[in-house]
Backbone as ProteinMPNN parsed JSONL, in Angstrom:
{"seq_chain_A": "XXXXXXXXXXXXXXXXXXXXXXXXXXXXXXXXXXXXXXXXXXXXXXXXXXXXXXXXXXXXXXXXXXXXXXXXXXXXXXX", "coords_chain_A": {"N_chain_A": [[5.746, 18.47, 20.022], [4.682, 19.439, 16.862], [3.249, 21.48, 15.804], [1.32, 24.322, 16.791], [-1.446, 23.878, 16.838], [-3.843, 21.348, 15.895], [-4.714, 20.344, 12.691], [-6.103, 19.972, 9.413], [-4.961, 19.042, 6.192], [-5.435, 18.777, 2.843], [-3.876, 17.23, 0.224], [-3.148, 16.808, -3.141], [-1.526, 14.266, -3.974], [0.029, 11.27, -5.202], [-0.205, 8.051, -3.632], [2.29, 6.666, -3.101], [4.255, 8.759, -3.431], [3.386, 10.38, -1.368], [3.598, 8.696, 0.872], [6.409, 8.208, 0.909], [7.4, 10.765, 1.234], [6.3, 11.445, 3.831], [7.431, 9.411, 5.433], [10.126, 10.108, 5.304], [10.12, 12.604, 6.381], [9.103, 12.076, 9.035], [11.278, 10.483, 9.966], [13.371, 12.302, 9.913], [12.423, 14.287, 11.728], [11.981, 12.69, 14.111], [14.623, 12.138, 14.723], [15.459, 14.356, 15.918], [14.566, 14.323, 18.492], [15.406, 12.918, 21.403], [13.976, 10.954, 22.921], [12.13, 10.001, 21.185], [10.562, 7.354, 19.379], [10.774, 5.67, 16.474], [8.683, 3.771, 14.508], [8.987, 1.224, 12.172], [6.59, 0.914, 10.391], [5.807, 0.425, 7.725], [7.498, -1.638, 6.733], [6.892, -3.684, 8.475], [4.122, -4.019, 7.987], [4.165, -4.708, 5.255], [5.41, -7.132, 5.422], [3.441, -8.58, 6.651], [0.745, -8.793, 5.225], [-1.75, -9.777, 5.913], [-2.503, -8.43, 8.147], [-3.855, -6.232, 7.25], [-6.714, -4.734, 5.623], [-8.065, -5.302, 2.284], [-7.31, -2.976, 0.887], [-4.738, -2.52, 1.654], [-3.976, -0.642, 3.483], [-5.585, 0.16, 5.687], [-5.908, -1.209, 9.054], [-6.92, -4.483, 10.058], [-9.331, -5.852, 12.338], [-9.18, -7.635, 15.471], [-7.058, -10.466, 15.897], [-5.044, -9.575, 14.241], [-4.97, -6.858, 14.781], [-4.105, -7.037, 17.355], [-1.532, -8.05, 16.944], [-0.338, -5.884, 15.713], [-0.451, -4.021, 17.761], [1.301, -5.221, 19.576], [3.697, -5.002, 18.188], [4.003, -2.112, 18.138], [4.032, -1.622, 20.959], [6.332, -2.957, 21.783], [8.239, -1.448, 20.353], [8.251, 0.968, 21.749], [9.281, 0.56, 24.193], [11.645, 1.284, 26.79], [15.252, 1.349, 26.302]], "CA_chain_A": [[4.668, 18.96, 19.181], [5.219, 20.022, 15.651], [2.42, 22.672, 15.485], [0.533, 24.678, 17.985], [-2.788, 23.422, 16.712], [-4.056, 20.303, 14.988], [-5.379, 20.778, 11.496], [-6.109, 19.007, 8.256], [-4.558, 19.616, 4.907], [-5.628, 17.803, 1.793], [-2.883, 17.468, -0.809], [-3.31, 15.79, -4.235], [-0.406, 13.533, -4.497], [-0.126, 9.807, -5.185], [0.08, 7.363, -2.318], [3.664, 6.34, -2.993], [4.992, 9.914, -3.167], [2.979, 10.897, -0.04], [4.237, 7.811, 1.882], [7.819, 8.407, 0.939], [7.637, 12.109, 1.894], [5.921, 11.331, 5.187], [8.367, 8.535, 6.13], [11.349, 10.822, 5.341], [9.833, 13.691, 7.345], [9.124, 11.446, 10.331], [12.638, 9.962, 10.322], [14.164, 13.466, 10.203], [11.986, 14.889, 13.013], [12.243, 11.819, 15.247], [15.989, 12.2, 15.047], [15.653, 15.591, 16.725], [13.946, 14.16, 19.799], [16.075, 11.719, 21.862], [13.082, 9.981, 23.5], [11.256, 9.537, 20.141], [10.758, 6.03, 18.77], [10.159, 5.579, 15.115], [8.385, 2.377, 14.219], [8.935, 1.063, 10.744], [5.334, 0.25, 10.144], [5.718, 0.107, 6.337], [8.171, -2.894, 6.566], [6.085, -4.68, 9.211], [2.838, -4.274, 7.228], [4.53, -5.391, 4.044], [5.688, -8.562, 5.748], [2.174, -9.253, 7.145], [-0.415, -8.208, 4.569], [-2.946, -10.25, 6.597], [-2.827, -7.439, 9.171], [-4.564, -5.151, 6.667], [-7.787, -5.058, 4.695], [-7.582, -5.43, 0.916], [-6.705, -1.774, 0.417], [-3.401, -2.602, 2.164], [-3.736, 0.545, 4.242], [-6.32, 0.042, 6.96], [-5.702, -2.412, 9.757], [-8.011, -5.296, 10.414], [-9.607, -5.926, 13.801], [-8.897, -8.94, 16.068], [-5.71, -10.919, 16.094], [-4.181, -8.719, 13.441], [-4.782, -5.648, 15.499], [-3.243, -7.355, 18.543], [-0.147, -8.101, 16.436], [0.075, -4.479, 15.447], [-0.271, -3.423, 19.114], [2.541, -5.729, 20.225], [4.796, -4.28, 17.448], [4.143, -0.772, 18.702], [4.375, -1.677, 22.321], [7.74, -3.36, 21.838], [9.045, -0.412, 19.896], [8.295, 2.12, 22.585], [9.878, 0.228, 25.516], [12.985, 1.847, 27.006], [16.356, 0.486, 26.094]], "C_chain_A": [[5.23, 19.698, 17.935], [4.418, 21.294, 15.261], [1.622, 23.007, 16.669], [-0.898, 24.201, 17.981], [-2.866, 22.216, 15.71], [-4.925, 20.881, 13.874], [-5.396, 19.755, 10.463], [-5.749, 19.733, 7.032], [-4.673, 18.542, 3.856], [-4.704, 18.188, 0.648], [-3.061, 16.393, -1.862], [-2.014, 15.213, -4.718], [-0.637, 12.06, -4.411], [0.328, 9.247, -3.872], [1.585, 7.071, -2.155], [4.466, 7.598, -2.745], [4.675, 10.416, -1.761], [3.615, 10.002, 1.052], [5.69, 8.041, 2.034], [8.161, 9.708, 1.642], [7.423, 12.039, 3.399], [7.012, 10.535, 5.988], [9.725, 9.347, 6.243], [11.225, 11.908, 6.38], [9.867, 13.096, 8.767], [10.48, 11.039, 10.777], [13.454, 11.226, 10.705], [13.759, 14.11, 11.497], [12.233, 14.03, 14.204], [13.689, 11.892, 15.67], [16.285, 13.432, 15.903], [15.172, 15.455, 18.158], [14.532, 12.736, 20.321], [15.139, 10.615, 22.427], [12.063, 9.442, 22.478], [11.559, 8.155, 19.649], [10.053, 6.038, 17.422], [9.943, 4.085, 14.733], [8.25, 2.241, 12.756], [7.696, 0.255, 10.388], [5.188, -0.248, 8.739], [6.334, -1.321, 6.135], [7.365, -4.011, 7.275], [4.811, -5.034, 8.481], [3.125, -5.006, 5.936], [4.822, -6.903, 4.221], [4.507, -9.313, 6.264], [1.018, -8.541, 6.526], [-1.751, -8.667, 5.187], [-3.361, -9.318, 7.652], [-3.802, -6.394, 8.679], [-5.791, -5.634, 5.793], [-7.186, -5.015, 3.267], [-6.981, -4.17, 0.279], [-5.232, -1.658, 0.82], [-2.974, -1.334, 2.915], [-4.383, 0.443, 5.617], [-6.213, -1.268, 7.651], [-7.005, -3.145, 10.022], [-8.221, -5.279, 11.965], [-9.298, -7.375, 14.247], [-7.509, -9.251, 16.213], [-4.706, -10.095, 15.366], [-3.874, -7.388, 14.16], [-3.957, -5.87, 16.724], [-1.814, -7.485, 18.091], [0.476, -6.717, 16.196], [0.41, -3.812, 16.853], [1.032, -3.906, 19.721], [3.691, -5.108, 19.493], [5.064, -2.891, 18.081], [4.619, -0.789, 20.136], [5.921, -2.04, 22.508], [8.662, -2.199, 21.382], [9.226, 0.785, 20.88], [8.841, 1.775, 24.019], [11.272, 0.814, 25.543], [14.104, 0.757, 26.708], [16.499, -0.019, 24.784]], "O_chain_A": [[6.167, 20.49, 18.039], [4.899, 22.092, 14.457], [1.268, 22.144, 17.472], [-1.515, 24.125, 19.043], [-2.042, 22.107, 14.802], [-5.745, 21.773, 14.089], [-4.744, 18.722, 10.614], [-6.149, 20.878, 6.816], [-4.051, 17.487, 3.983], [-4.735, 19.319, 0.162], [-3.12, 15.207, -1.54], [-1.472, 15.624, -5.744], [-1.451, 11.625, -3.596], [1.102, 9.841, -3.121], [2.083, 7.252, -1.044], [5.342, 7.547, -1.881], [5.578, 10.832, -1.035], [4.116, 10.52, 2.05], [6.197, 8.073, 3.156], [9.045, 9.777, 2.495], [8.259, 12.514, 4.167], [7.437, 10.954, 7.065], [10.388, 9.222, 7.272], [12.139, 12.109, 7.181], [10.61, 13.593, 9.614], [10.806, 11.255, 11.944], [14.153, 11.214, 11.719], [14.619, 14.458, 12.307], [12.657, 14.541, 15.241], [13.986, 11.729, 16.853], [17.329, 13.48, 16.554], [15.35, 16.373, 18.96], [14.234, 11.653, 19.816], [15.51, 9.442, 22.399], [11.249, 8.576, 22.795], [12.731, 7.805, 19.51], [8.876, 6.381, 17.304], [10.879, 3.29, 14.655], [7.52, 2.998, 12.115], [7.771, -0.943, 10.119], [4.512, -1.255, 8.527], [5.736, -2.131, 5.427], [7.189, -5.109, 6.748], [4.455, -6.207, 8.365], [2.345, -5.881, 5.563], [4.55, -7.757, 3.377], [4.529, -10.542, 6.324], [0.349, -7.756, 7.198], [-2.773, -8.008, 4.997], [-4.518, -9.379, 8.065], [-4.489, -5.742, 9.464], [-5.845, -6.771, 5.325], [-6.002, -4.74, 3.071], [-6.255, -4.246, -0.712], [-4.549, -0.751, 0.345], [-1.792, -0.995, 2.977], [-3.703, 0.643, 6.623], [-6.379, -2.323, 7.039], [-8.057, -2.529, 10.191], [-7.407, -4.769, 12.734], [-9.172, -8.249, 13.389], [-6.749, -8.379, 16.633], [-3.587, -9.93, 15.852], [-2.754, -6.878, 14.159], [-3.181, -4.998, 17.115], [-0.923, -7.05, 18.822], [1.654, -6.471, 16.456], [1.432, -3.147, 17.021], [1.784, -3.125, 20.305], [4.641, -4.694, 20.158], [6.18, -2.567, 18.488], [5.526, -0.039, 20.494], [6.628, -1.44, 23.318], [9.732, -1.995, 21.956], [10.226, 1.501, 20.828], [8.842, 2.623, 24.911], [11.985, 0.858, 24.54], [13.926, -0.454, 26.837], [17.431, -0.777, 24.514]]}, "name": "protein", "num_of_chains": 1, "seq": "XXXXXXXXXXXXXXXXXXXXXXXXXXXXXXXXXXXXXXXXXXXXXXXXXXXXXXXXXXXXXXXXXXXXXXXXXXXXXXX"}
């Protein structure tokens, strides 16, 4: 757990800066936890834009969602 409570913080940054910052932070923090699995969602989504709605952020329902679930499930398996 990174914080004792969940909260929301709105920050006015562009999507590219925000994404880069978040990805770097997640990679750093995940490295501190031996059982953590970091899934490279950005690369997977970039390779499969059909998984996302036109905004290229929000996942579609149906077969696309199943493909995303498979990606995440595979990533969290031991070994």
